[in-house]
N, C-alpha and C positions, 0 to 999 in steps of 0.2 A: 698914545697905549687907545685904540680904536675903542668902541663902545661897544661893540660885542666881545673884544676880548675880556673889558672890565666885567660886563654879564657870563660872562660862562667861567671868568676867577672866583668871583663874587661867589656863583652857585654851587659851583665845584664845592668852596670850604664852609656851605653852608652847610650840603648836606652831606659831606665828610665830619661836622662838627654832630650834625643831629647821628649821621653812623657812630662816632665815638660815644655821644651817649648810652645809647642806647645798646650799639652789640659793637663797639670797634671795629676795625679794619679803614678808617679814614684815607690811609697815603696811598690806598688801593685806588682810589675814586678823585684826592688830590695831585698828587705825582702826574696822570697821565695830561692832567688838564693842564701842568705848565709844557708839555710837549707841545699840547695844541697851536697853546699859542704862541708859538716859534721860539723859544729855548732849549740854548742846544741842552741836552742830555745833562752833564756835569754842573750846570748852573742850576736848572730843574729842580735838580734834586737837590743843590746846597738851598737854593729859596727855599724850597718845600719845610722842610728840614727844620727853616727859623720858624716858617708859617706855621706850626702846630706845637710847637715849641709852650706859648702860651696857655694853651688849651692842658697840658700834658701838668703844666706845674701849677695850676688852678685846682685840680682834680689832685695833686697832690698836696695843696696846702686844706682842701677840702675835707679830707680824710686823713689831716691828722692825727686826729685823738684814736685814732689805731694805730699810726707807727710806734714801733719797738721802741723802749726805754733807750736814753742813750746808751751804749757798751763798745767793746773794745773791737766786738765783730760789725755789729752797725756800721761801727766808721772808716770797716774794712772795704765791705758791700759798698759805702759809696765811694771812696774809694777807685775799686774794683772798677765800679760802672765810671768815672767819669776818665780813670787811664784808658777805659775802653772805649768811648766815644770816641777821644783824641786818636788814639792810635786807628780807627775806624775812618774816621777825617782825615787823615793824615792820609794813609789808605788814599780815597778815595783824589784826594789831591795829587795823586804820584799816578791815579790811572789816568792814559789819557784818551781823548774823548773819544777818540775810535776806538778804543779795547769797550770803554764803557756806555758808548752806546749798542757794542755786540751785548753788551750785558743787558739789556732793558727787558728786552721782554722771558729774558729766563728768571730776570731777580722780579718784576711783578707775576709770573706763571708759583716762580717758588712763593711767594706772599700769599696769594691765593689757595696757593699748598694749603697753607700753615693754619691758614684762617678759615675755610672747608674745614680742614681736619685739623683740627683744636686740638678737641678732648683728646683724640688718639694719639699724638706728641707728647702733649703732658703726660700719659699713660706711659707712653715708652719709653721718656725719658726718666720716670717714674720707678717703673718695674727695672730697664736697665743701670742707673745710677743708684741704684738707694744700696745708700751702703754709710753704719754710723762708722768706720775708719778711713771715709774716703771725702775726707773736707775739702783737701786738696783735689782731685777728681772735682768738685760741684765748685770749687769757686775758680780752679779753668773753666769750665762751664759757663761759669758765669760770664768772665773775663771776656771770653769768645763769642756769648750772644750780645754781649753789651760794643765788640769791636764793629760785631753788623750790624748791630741798631748803628753805630758814628757812621757805618757804609751806606748801608740806604735803611733801614730803619722798619718798611715794612712787616710785620709779622716778629717786630719783636719782641713788642707783650705777651705772646703765646710763648714766646720760648722763657721768657722772666718767667712766667708764672710756674712754668714748668716745674728749673730752676730754682726758684725760692721754693716750691713746695718741699724742696730735698733740704735745703738750710736750717728752711724756719718749724719750731712746733704747733702753731699760731693755724686761725682758722682762714677760709676764705676771705673774710676783708679785709682780715690782717696782714694778707699776705698780696689784695690789692695793696690794698695803701702805700706797701713797700713799692709793689710793681711801678707805682706810680713818681711814687718821687725818685727809685734808680732810671726809670726812662727819663722823669726830669733831669738828672743831672747828664748821662746822655744824649741830651737834648742839648742843651747846656752849655755842655765844650765843642758837642761840634760848632756851637753857633761861632763861637771866640771864635774857633779855628778856620770856619767859612766867612768872618764877618771878616776877620787881620787879611784872609788872604785877599778880599774884593770878589769873590765869588757869588756874591746874592745880586738877582736882580729887587730892589725897594721896589719898585712899582707894582711889580705882581705879588709878588711876598704880602703888601702893605695890604692890597685887595682880599688877598685870600686870607689872610689872618681875620682882615672886618669880620668878614662871611664866616669863617670858622668861631667867632665868637660870639656870634650871634646864631650860630646854628648851634651851639654844645649851652645857650644858655633857652632856646626852642626845642630843643630833644629832653632838657629835667623838663618842660612841660609836657611832652610826650609822655612820658614814661608807662603811662595808663590804658594811652590810644593804639598805638604802631604797636608792634611785638617786636619785640628783642628776634626771633626768627626769620620776620616777614624783611629786616634790617638784613639780619643773612642773607638770605636768599640773595636779595639784590647785589653785594656789595658781591660776593661772589662769582654771579654773574656779571658783572660789571668788567671784574678782574680779566672772566674765564673771553673776554668778546677782549677787551682790552689785548690780551698777553697774543694773540689769535694776531689781531692789528697791524702790533709794531713786529711780532716777529716777522707775518709776511713784508711787511714794509723794511724792518732792518735787517733779515738774512736772508729773503727770496734773491736781494740784487749782489750780496757776496760771492 
């Protein structure tokens, strides 16, 4: 690995870790960097998923006091998230490199839109699916969201927050803690599938993972210095620029 690639991966992990600690949206930064250093899109996606897993798990463990007590419903949610992650990861494996390459600009663009309009997305889901008799529909929404998370992942947290607000009569802190745990279940499931299939590029993954862990620690220290709104604007700007660049790169030649 060349030094410039090492620096890019570590810096992207660092920036992603800070972004997640302050406002979210790390994958919008980290996934394109995996592409920049030369990884094929499928391997870049799998490697990125592994690189961000520890940060999600640490967030879930740190906030475990706000998780719900064990119950049948809680167990079912964990099962749904795990199965959804597996299904999404398997779908990715069955997507050809060429097809996934064509999806890349759209996926990054979708993730950026979800992130930019997160409040509106959550309000839309709550308004259109809020029904005390719609538990099956809500479970399907949760399953669909975690399938997307297993397939690509960026923006999954926003959709999970919206879906969980339908399922839980809890405050935001408790819903966010559950979101972190379910995201960890999705990530763990995808990690197992991707590692078993050997589509993770470990050198790039470890470098980015190291940067992300440092970024998460640094982000926690910067909570009172940098506003979440400023971070959101930066991440959205990066997402828009990257979408245009890869749209031109992958679609202009089709």
